[in-house]
C-alpha positions as CSV (number, residue, x, y, z in Angstrom):
1,X,144.3,86.3,97.4
2,X,140.7,87.4,97.7
3,X,139.4,89.4,100.6
4,X,135.8,88.4,100.0
5,X,133.1,88.5,97.5
6,X,129.6,89.7,97.0
7,X,127.2,87.4,95.2
8,X,123.8,88.4,93.9
9,X,121.0,86.1,92.8
10,X,118.4,87.5,90.5
11,X,115.2,86.0,89.0
12,X,111.5,86.6,88.7
13,X,109.4,86.5,91.8
14,X,108.7,83.0,93.4
15,X,111.5,81.3,91.6
16,X,113.3,80.0,94.8
17,X,116.0,82.7,95.2
18,X,115.6,82.9,99.0
19,X,115.7,79.2,99.4
20,X,118.7,78.8,97.2
21,X,120.6,81.7,98.8
22,X,119.9,80.6,102.3
23,X,120.9,77.0,101.5
24,X,124.2,78.2,100.0
25,X,124.8,80.4,103.1
26,X,124.2,77.4,105.4
27,X,126.5,75.2,103.4
28,X,129.3,77.7,103.5
29,X,128.8,78.2,107.3
30,X,128.8,74.4,107.9
31,X,132.2,74.3,106.2
32,X,133.6,76.7,108.8
33,X,133.4,80.0,106.9
34,X,131.7,83.1,108.2
35,X,128.7,84.2,106.2
36,X,126.4,87.2,106.6
37,X,123.0,86.8,105.0
38,X,120.8,89.8,104.1
39,X,117.1,89.4,103.3
40,X,114.8,92.2,102.5
41,X,111.7,89.9,102.3
42,X,112.0,87.6,105.3
43,X,112.9,88.0,108.9
44,X,115.5,85.9,110.7
45,X,112.7,83.9,112.4
46,X,111.0,83.2,109.1
47,X,114.3,82.0,107.6
48,X,115.0,79.6,110.4
49,X,111.3,78.4,110.3
50,X,111.8,77.7,106.6
51,X,115.0,75.7,107.3
52,X,113.3,73.9,110.2
53,X,110.3,73.0,108.1
54,X,112.6,71.6,105.4
55,X,114.5,69.5,107.9
56,X,111.2,68.1,109.3
57,X,109.5,67.8,105.9
58,X,106.7,70.0,107.1
59,X,105.1,72.1,104.3
60,X,106.1,75.8,104.8
61,X,102.5,76.7,104.1
62,X,101.5,74.9,107.2
63,X,103.7,77.2,109.2
64,X,102.7,80.3,107.3
65,X,98.9,79.6,107.8
66,X,99.5,78.7,111.5
67,X,97.9,75.3,111.1
68,X,100.7,73.3,112.8
69,X,99.8,70.6,115.3
70,X,101.2,71.0,118.8
71,X,103.8,68.3,118.1
72,X,104.9,70.1,114.9
73,X,105.2,73.4,116.8
74,X,107.4,71.7,119.4
75,X,109.5,69.9,116.8
76,X,110.0,73.2,114.9
77,X,111.1,75.0,118.0
78,X,113.6,72.2,118.8
79,X,115.0,71.8,115.3
80,X,115.3,75.6,114.8
81,X,117.3,75.9,118.0
82,X,119.5,73.0,116.9
83,X,120.1,74.5,113.5
84,X,121.0,77.9,115.0
85,X,123.4,76.3,117.5
86,X,124.9,74.2,114.7
87,X,126.0,77.3,112.8
88,X,127.0,79.2,116.0
89,X,128.6,82.5,115.0
90,X,129.5,81.5,111.5
91,X,126.0,82.5,110.0
92,X,124.8,86.0,110.7
93,X,121.4,87.0,109.5
94,X,120.5,90.7,109.0
């Protein structure tokens, strides 16, 4: 019987640690388990924007540089809300 676990991902900068860890957290939450995700480099909004960009196949750089079209902005808001609702209270981001 295991009460829980702490998993750490380590690598050089810009190797995809945040993307990998956030995807793992979302996969666990989608299977009904509770997950708390800590990020020291990205805010909750940035993490959901990253997930939404991936779902819509919009380059993250477009979001970061604020060069989204109005339609992309609206689509991102909609899909980010859908993603947050899909995970309900199973995925907590701090």
